[in-house]
N, C-alpha and C positions, 0 to 999 in steps of 0.2 A: 753780687752784694745784695743783701736783704735790707730794704728800707724800713723806717719806723712803722709800727703797727699799733693798733689800739690795745690797751690792757685787756686781759681775759675777762669775760663776763660769765664764766662758768660758776654755777652755784656750789656752795659748800656741800660736801658729801658726794659730789659727782666724781667720776673717774677723772684723774688729772694726768696730764702729760708732763713728765718730770725729767729734767736733765740732772744726772748724777755725775758731777765731776769727781774724778778719783774713785769711781765706782768699781774699779778692779782691785782696790786695796782691801785691807783687812776689815775695817769697820764698814767701808762703803759697800763691799760685796754682800755682806750680811743684810745691810739695809735695802739694797736693791732687791734681793730675794724676798724680803718681807713686804716691800711695796708691790712687787708682782703678785704675791700671794693675796694682797689686799685689793687687787683689781686695777691698780694704776698702770699706766703705760710708762715705761722707763727707757731712757736712752742714756748710755754710759759714755762719758768722754774721759779718756785716760791716755797718758803718753806711755804707759807701761814701764816707766823708769823705776817704779817701786811696786806697782800692781802686777796682776797676773791675768792674762786673757782667760785662762781656764776657770777663774773665780767668778766670771760674769755669768749670771743666770741666762739660760738659753732663751728665755722669754723677753729679754731686754735687747734693745738695739745697742750697737757698739761702734764708736768712732775713735780711732787712735789719733790723738792730736794733743798739742800743748794747750793748757787752759788759758794761757796768755795770748793765744793766736786770735786776734780780733776778727779776721776774715772768717775763719772757721766758726767762731762763736756766733757771729751774726747769721751766717748761712744756716747753721744747724738749728739755732733757736727759731728762726723763721720757717725753715722747711718742715721741722717736726712740730711746729705750732706749740712750743713749750709754754706751759702754764706756770711752772715753778722750778726752782733750782735747789738742789741739795749739794752743798759744796764741801767735799771731803779732801780735795787735792791740796796737800801741804807736806812740807818736810817736817819731821817730828822728833828728831833726835836731839835731846837737850844738850848733851855734851858736844855734839857736832856744831850746834848753833853757837856755842861759846867760841869754838875754834874758827868757824866760817860764818860770821854774822851777816855779811853782805849777801851771801848765797841765800840765806833764809829770808832776808828782807825782799830780795828780788822775787823769790818764788811765792812766799806766803802773803806778801803785801802787794807788790806791783802787779802780779798776775791776778790777784783777787780783785784789785781795782779795775783791771781790764774786764773781768767777768761782770762786775757791777755796772760798768759803763755799757756793756752789751745788753744787760737786762734793761737798763734805762732806755736805750735806743730802740729796743724791740718790744717794749711794753710789758715785760715780765715784772710783776710786783710782789712775788712771793719767794723768799730765800730762807732756807734753813742752813745755818752755818755751824761747822764743827769747831767749837772753841775748846778751851781747856782750863782745868783748874790751875795751870801754870800761871795764869794771869794774877793769881793772888800772891805769888811769891812765898814768903814765909809769913803765914797769917798770925795775928796776935793771939788767937786761940782756936781750938777746934771743938765741935765740928764747924765747918765753914759755911757761912750764909752769904747770899748774893749781895747783901748790903755792906759787906766787909770791904776795907780798902783794897784796891787793885794796885799791886806794887811788884810786878814780875821781876825776878832776879836773874833771868837769862834771856837771850835774844829770842828764843822760840816763844816764850811767854809774851814778850813785848810785841811780836808780830801778831799774835792772836788778839791781844788787847787793841792794837792799832786797827784791826779790822772790825772789832766790835764798835769802835768809835765811828768808823766809816759807815757802818750800818745805821747807827743812830742818826748821824748827820744826813744820810740819804733818806731816812724816814721823814725828817723835817723838811728837806729840800724838795723831794719829788715823789713822796708818798709811798716809798718802798715799805712793805711789811716784812718783818724778819723775826726769826727766833735764833738766838745764839745758845747752843747747848754746851755748857761748860762741863765736859765730862772728865771723870777721874780716870783711873787706869783700866782701859778696855782689856778684857780678858775672856778666856773660854773659847768655845767653838760651837758650831752648829751641833745640835743634840744627836743628829744622825751620823756625825763624823764625816760629812761630805765637804765641809767648808771650814777653814780655820786660818791660823796665823802663819804667815810665811814671809818673813823679812830677810833681805840679803844686804848686809849682814844682820843677824838677829841681835837686837839690843834689849828686848823686853824680858823681864825676869822669868815669868812662868815658862815660856818656850825654851829659854836657856836652861832652866832647871830640868825640863823634860828631855832636852838633848843630852844631858848628863846621864839620865836614866836609860836612854837609848844607846849609850856608849859612844856618842858623837863628840863629847867633851869629857875631859878628865875630872873636872870639878866646877863648882860655882864660885865665882869671885864675889865676895860680899863687900861692896864699896862703902866702908865706914861701919865700925862696930862701937863707936864711942859717942853716938848721938844721944841727946837727952830724952830717951825713950826707955820703956821697961827692959828691953833686951839689948839696947844700944844700936839697933839697926833701924833704918827708915821705915816709917809706917805709911801705907797707902790704902786707898779705897778701891778695891777691885770690883768693877762692874761688868757683868756678863755682856758680851757683844750682842746677844739676841735681845736682852733687855734694852740695850742702846737702840737697836733697830726699832723696837716698839716706841721708844721715846721720840725718834725722828718722825715716825708717821703721825703721832699725836701732835707734835710740834707743827708739822705741815698743816694739819687740819685746823689748827688754832690761830693761824696768822691773821692779823688785822691790818688793813692798809694804813700806812702812816705811823705804825707803831713798831718799835724794836724791843722785843722781849728777851729776857735772859734767864736761864735756869741752870742750876747745878744738876748734874745727873750722876748719882752715886748711890751706894747702898746705905750710907750713914754709918758704916762700920770700918774701922781701921785695922789693917793686918800688917804685921811686920815682915821684913824679908825672911827672917828665920822661921816665922810661922808658915809662910808660903812653902819654904823648903821642907818643913816637917809634914805639911799636908801632902806634898808631892811624894815624900817617902811612904806615907800611908797608902796613897793611891797606887803607886807603881810597884811597891815592894822592893825598891832599890835603895841602897844606902845614901847616895848622892853626897859625895864629899864636898866640903866647904873650905875655901881659902880666903882669909881676911885680906882686904886691899884698902888703899887709901880712899878717902872720900872723893867723890867726883864734884867738880865745880858746878854750881847751879842746882844742887839737890837740897831742897828743904827737908828738915827732919820728919815732919808729920803733915799729911794732907788727907783729910777725909771730909765727906760732904754732910751738910744738913739738907736733905732732899725734900723738906716740907713744902717748899714753894711749888715745885713741879707737881707734887701730889695734889695740892689744893687746886692749882690752875688747870692741870691737864688730866688728873686722875691717874698719873703714872706712879708706880713704885716698883722697885726691883723684885723680880721673881726669884732670883738667885742671891742669897745673902750668906751662904756657907762657902768658905774658901775651898773646902775639900770637894764640894760638888762642882765648882767652877773648874778646878784643876782636873777633875775626872773627865769633863767634856773635852778639855784641851788634850788630855792624854789619849782619848779615843781618836782624835784627829791625828795626832803625831804618830801613834802606832800604825795607823792605816796609811799615813803619808810621811814616812821618815825622811824623805827628801823634799818635803813640801809638795807643791803642785807639779814637780818633775817626777814624782813617784809613779 
């Protein structure tokens, strides 16, 4: 067991020793690669229930364990002399959260509290947290700004909001510095086609559409065609995963002790489900049949960001704003890895 140690006294701009929980997952693995490219030392903690060992950058350390395992957390943070934590480990299926809310509260809330407790005990005072636009629920208007009411309409969003509250209270109580990144729809893949999205089962729109193009599915089910949007389908803000990786690094470098900051991370553009499908048709050259389906519980009609705050504070803005370019990167990954990381 590792005992308490003093908070890190490393200067801003120095190489940091970072623990990336859930770093074998989709967003986490891209961020780990970006952090390694930036000269930081990264250790990944992942139970591989949703992530993939092959996705972890060779330059990063790896420990297979549950993020709620207090003994492992204390030993790892102490032995690796961790300076900061990036917390990606979470369940993220909105529909599943409606059906199994307690599973989501246990994983996304209880285990994150265990992680924060380990940070407090070992002196870690820097946390970047993967939050979500789901905390806004059905916003009164779009684009969404950080000062809009937070009223999540599904358990997944409520778990993310609960942890933002925990970060704020920890800042006041014991000086934790944190940044919660409220990202919109993570999408795309590494530009070189070596790293991408592989969920089992897949629930995200772009990879599902591309699986149809690969002949792995017969059609795309469009859940709801009667929303109050121009074409009747849901509108979302698709932010490229490599842009997200850059936002995480900038967020880490901006952390101030005793302060809990929050930023939307999106392109500021909304794209409908049918527009995504049409972009995929253009990119792949495949017809991609569509089948209308009933609305899913917990799906707001329209979510897209006003990213002005993160640009002003951190100098971040999305490099990818064209949905066709985002789909093209994803297609490159799926063509090279038709069975994901098992290819």
